[in-house]
N, C-alpha and C positions, 0 to 999 in steps of 0.2 A: 530128242525133244523137238516138237514141231516148231516151225518158225513163228515167232511172235509170242511164244510162251514165256512167262516170267522166269528169270534165273535167280530171283531173290531167294534168300534163305527163308525158311519157315519161321513165322512169328506167332507165338502162342497166345498173345494177348487177345481178349475178346472185344469185339466192337458191336455196339447196337446202334442202328440207324433208324430214326423215326421221322417219317414225312408222309403227308397225305397224297403225294404225287408218286405214282408207281415209277415213272421215268427217272425221278430223282433217286429212288431207292436202288434201281438197277444200276444207275451210273456209279453210285457210291460202292455198291457191291463189286462191280467190275474193277474199280480203281484199287480197292484194298486187297482184293484177290490177287491182282497183278503185283502189288507191292509185296505180298507174302503173308498177309494175315490169314490164319486158318479158319477162324470162327467169326463169321459176319452175320449177325442177325438183323432182320428188317421187319418193320411193321408200319401200318398206316395210322394206328390208334395209340393214344397216350395210355389208355387203360390197359390195352393189350401189352404195351411196352412195360408197364409196371408189373404185369403178371410174369413177363419174361425175366425181369430183374429178380423177382422173388425166387426163381429157379436158377439164377446165375448171379449170385451175390459177389462173384469175383470179376464182374464186368469191369474192364479196364477203361474203355472209352465209350461215351454216349454222345451221339451226334443227333440233334433234333432241330426240326424247323421251328421257327418262332410262331408261324401261323399254321395251325392244324385244325381242320374243320370236321374231322371224322366223328368226334364225340364231344365237340365244344370244349375241349381242353386245350388251353394255350401251351405253346412251347415252354414259356416261363414257368407255368404251373407244373407241368410234367417234370421239368428239370429240378424244380424245387422239391417235389415229392420223391424224386429219385434219390435225393440225398439221404433219405431215411433208410433206403435199402443198400445203396452203394456210396457211402460217404466219401470214399477215396477215389472214385472214378473221375476221369478227365471229362468235363462237360464242355461241349462245343455247340454253339448255336448258329444255325444257318438262318439268314434273314435277307429279305429283299428290301427291307426298310432301313432307314437310318435315324429313327427317332431316338435322340440321346437319352431321354428319360426311360424308355423301354429297355434300351441296351444297358443302362446303368442299373436299373432294377434287377435285371437278370444277373448281373455281376454280384450285386449285394445279396439278393434273396436266394439265388440258385447256385451261387459260387461258380459261375460260368468262367471257364479258363480263357476262352477266346470267342470272338464273333467272326464268322466268315460270310461275306456278302455273296449273294447269288448274282450272276453266275460266278462260280468260284474258279480259281486257278488250281488245277490238280496238284502241282508241285507245292503251291502255298499251303493247301489243305494237308497234304502228306507231312510237310515240314512242321505244321502246327500240331498235328497229332503226335509226331515223334518228339517234339519239344515238350508237349504235355506229359507224354509217357516218361520221358527222361526226368522231368521234375517230380512226377509221381514216384518213380523208383528211388530218386534221391531222398524224398520225404520218408518213404518206407524204410530206406536204409538208415536214415537218421533216427526214425522212430525205433528201429531195432537196436541201434546203438544206445539210445537213451534207455530202452528197456533193459538191455544188458548191463548198462551202468547202474540202473535202479536195482536190478537183481544183485549186482556185485556189491552195491552200497548196503543192501539188506544183508547180504552174506557177511560183509566185513563188519557191519554193525553187530550181527549175531556173534561173529568171531571175537569182536572187541568186547562184547558183553561176556562171552565165555572166558576170554582172557582176563577180563576184570574179575570175574568170579574166581578164576584160578589164582590170580594175584591175592585176592582177599583170603582164599583158602591157604595160600602159602604164608601170608602174613599171620593168619591165625595159627598155622602150624608152627611158624617161627616163634610166635608168642608162647605157644605151648612148650616148645623146646627150651625157650629162655626160662620159663617157669620151672620146667623139669630140671634144667641145669642149676637153677638157683636152689631148688629143693634138694637136688643131689649134692650140690656144694654144701648146703646146710648139713646134710647127713654126714658128708665127709668131715666137716668141721667138728660135728658132735662126736663122731666115732673115730675114724682114722687119724684125724688131726690130733685129737687128745692123746691117742696112743703114741703117735709119732713125737709129739712134743714131750711126752713123758720120757720116751727113750732119749730124746735129745737132752732133756733136763738132767737125766742120770748120766749119760755118756759124755756130754760136752756142755756144761753149764754156760760157759761164755758164748758159745754158738747159740744156745737157747735164748739168752738175753738179747743177743743181736737180732736173731730171726724174729722174735716177738716184736721188737721195736720197728724193724723194717716192715713187717706185716701191718702194723698200726699206721705207719706213714702211708703205705699203699692204700689202706682203707680211707684215710683222710683225703688223699689225692683223688680217689674215685668219687667221694662225696663232693669234693670241690668241682670236679669236671662235670658232674651231674648229667651223665650220659649212660644210663643203665645198660643200653644195648652194646656199646663199645667198651665200657669200663664198668662191668658188674662188680659192685663193691666187695661182695663176699669172695668171689673168685680171684679178684686182684689181691685181696688180703692173703688168701691162701698161697698165691704165687709168691708174694713177698716173704711169707713165712718159710716156704720150701726152697727158695732160690739157692741156698747154700747147703741143702740137705745132704749133698754128696760129701761134704766135709766130715760126716760121721765115719767115713771109711778111711780117713787120714790117720796116720800114726799120732799117738798122744802128743808128741812134741810139736806137731804141726797144727793141732787143734787150738792151741793157745800159744801164740808166738810173742815172746817178750823182747823182741829186737826188731829193728827195721827190716823190711822184706829184702832190701838190697844185700843183707848179710847172709841170706840163705844160700846154701850150695845149689849148684845147677840141678842136681838130682832132687833136692827138696822143692825147688821151684817147679820142676816138672810134675812132681807128685801133687803139689798144691793146685796146679792148673787142671789136673785131671778130675777135680771134684765135680765139674760140670757134667761130664759123661756119667760119673757115678750117680749124680743126682737124677739124671734122666732114667737110669736103670732102676733107681729106688722107687720112682713113681709109676712104674709100669703096671702095678696092680690097682691103680685108681680107676674109677669108672671112665669109660672111653671119652665121653664128652669133656670131662674134667681134665683128663690127661692131655687131650688135644689142645685145650686152652692153655695148659701150663708149659708145654714143651718149648715153644719159642721163647717165652720170657726167661726160663731157666737157662736155655742154651745161649742166649744172646745178651745176658746182662753184663758181660764184660766187654761187649763191643764198644768201639769208640766212634764218635760222630765223624771223625776224619778218615775212617776206614782202616785204621791200624790195629784193630782188635783181632782176636783169635780166628774169626771166620771172615775177616776182611769185608764185612758189611759196612756201609757208610750212609750217613744222613738218614733219609726216610726209609731206607731199606731195613733199618733196625726196627724190630718189633716195638710198638709204643709201650706196651707193658714193661718190656725189658729196659727201655729208657727210664721209666719211672723207678723201677727197682734199682737200677744202677745209681741214680741220684740218691735215693733213700739209703741204700747200703753204704755207699761211699761216705755220705754225711755221717752215718753212725760210726763207721770205722774211724773217721777223722776226729770224732768227738771222744770215743772211749777206747780205741784200740792202740796199744803201744806200738805195734808193728807199723801203724800208719801215722806215727808222730803224736798220738794222743797221750793224755786227755787234753781236749781243747774246749773252749766255750762255744756257744752257738754261733755267734758272729764270726769268731776266728775260723771255725770250720767252713762256713759259707765263703769267707774270703779266700781260704785255701782252694776251694773248689772253683771259684771264679777265675783263678789262674789257669784253669784248664778248660775254660769255655771255648767253643769252636770259633775260630777266626777265619772268615772267608778269604781274607787277604793272605794269610799264611797257610791256609788249608790244614790247620792243626787245631786240636782240641777234642776233648771227650764228650762234653755236654752241649746240647743244643741250647744256645742262649738267646733264641729269637724272642722278641717281645711277646708277652702273654703265653710263652711256651712253658714246658714242664718245669724247667729250672726256676724261672721267675715265679711260678705258682708255688713251688716248693719253698723257695726262699721266704715268701710271704707267710706260708704256714708256720715256718720255724719261729717267726716273730709272734705268732698267735698261740702256739702250743708249747706249754712248759714240759719239762722232763716228767714232772709228776702227772700231768694230763696224759702224757704219751704212754706211760706204763705205771699206772697207779699201784697195782698189786703185783708183787713178785715173790720169789721164794729163795731160800738158801738152805744148804745142807748143814746140819749140826754134826760136827765131828766127834764131840765128846759129851757124855751125859752131864758133865760139869757145866756145860753151856746151856742146858735145858732149863727153862724158867716157867714158873706158873703163869698162866695167862697167854702163853704163846699159842698160836693157831696152826694146826697141822695143814700143810699144803698137799700132802699125799697120805694114803693109807699106810699104816705101819705094820710090818711083818717081822717076826724074829728070824734068825738065821736058819731055824728048822721049819720055816714057812708056816708059823703059827700066826693067825691074824690077831692083832692086838688092838689098834685104834683106827678109827675111820677119818678120812680127810675132813677138814673143817671142824674137827673136835678141838675144843679149848683145853689145853693141858692143865691138870690139877695136881696138887701135891701127891695124891695117892697114885697118880699115873707115874710120877717120877720114881716113887718107891718100888712099884711093880717092875719098872725098867731095870732097876738095880738088882732086884731078885732074879730076873731073867739073866742078867749079866753074870751073877754068881753061879748060875746053873749052866753056864756056857751056851746060853740060848738068847744072847743079847739081840736087841733090835738093830736093824740096819736101815740105812738111807732115811734118816729122820729129817724131813724137809718141813720147814716152817715158813709161814707167810711173813714177808717183811715189806716195808716201804722201800721203793727204789731211792737210793740216796744220791745217785749221780746227778 
């Protein structure tokens, strides 16, 4: 490289120099060429300079003299009009005057970055241009950052709107599922439940009475909790009715125990504890959404709040439905079951259960006795609900025709031993019906399983 040539790196920013003196333009061009700027455009006229800007909208720096006489356009006017074409360019005004009003007007109207007095100092001029370019680049970077933030904000706003839409759709889907579950549960109640209760009524009447009452308590608790999403009344009632369904698989002597549980042999106790697994097996043909809702309540209704139950779950690990069923089932056992020390009155049964409320101090107890908890709510219900309200209509099997009376209402259809249909459920027995029953008996085709509606007397 020849001596005196610039060793500066190439600078791509364009510079436009406007001055009516040729010597000034040449001086500016030599200076910025030496510094390393590759594109330096010059002109004597403001109008010509505007034309140049129209073809170079990416102009980075505009340097103009304040006094230009070529076309009667002042430097202020040119710089002001240049803003329309290159609003982000760095505008520098050369001036041989120091009139503060003119200088301030250029700053206000033409957004002049700096004034350079003639004759200028080359280093000062170069530093001023570099400082202006740096500020311009920083503004552009900030503008790009804000643009990206705006785009991101719009994107996230759209994403948020989409997410909100997804949530609304999920909520709608959940509501549809809840309605479907409620509808399915209703269908189960009308079909499967009636069949299952009939089997239970026939095979284990005491279990049938117990299960009906526990189911009713669960229904009342669900209504009291008033949270259809967490405690759907119909499903919770079904869970209460079916919690001991596995006991249908027990031997006859264990379906009705007329002695304290402590007197059972170890083998009998093991058989009795197995009813939970049998119950889970028996509900396997229920609709999937119903079966999923019932599995934990059936499996965990013997858990204790202190963690000493069969599966060692404790406190809030225990399914909430299971806690409700445990309270209702134990209360019913204490009221009416000989194996649990019954029969007892309502208050006596509650007092017996209070002896097993969980104590944090001793880390012992079956029931959660927290204020406004399940036990406290249940205790209040027992004060408001009578035995007659709990199970107003029940049924019992008539063992002998001698006990059949006119006016009794059939709780189930009647068939003879040869499977001949005789009378329908809800039929009120008349004298002629009793006579026909005796005739069937004489023909060795007597009626079986004669169930009549009775009022619960407990």
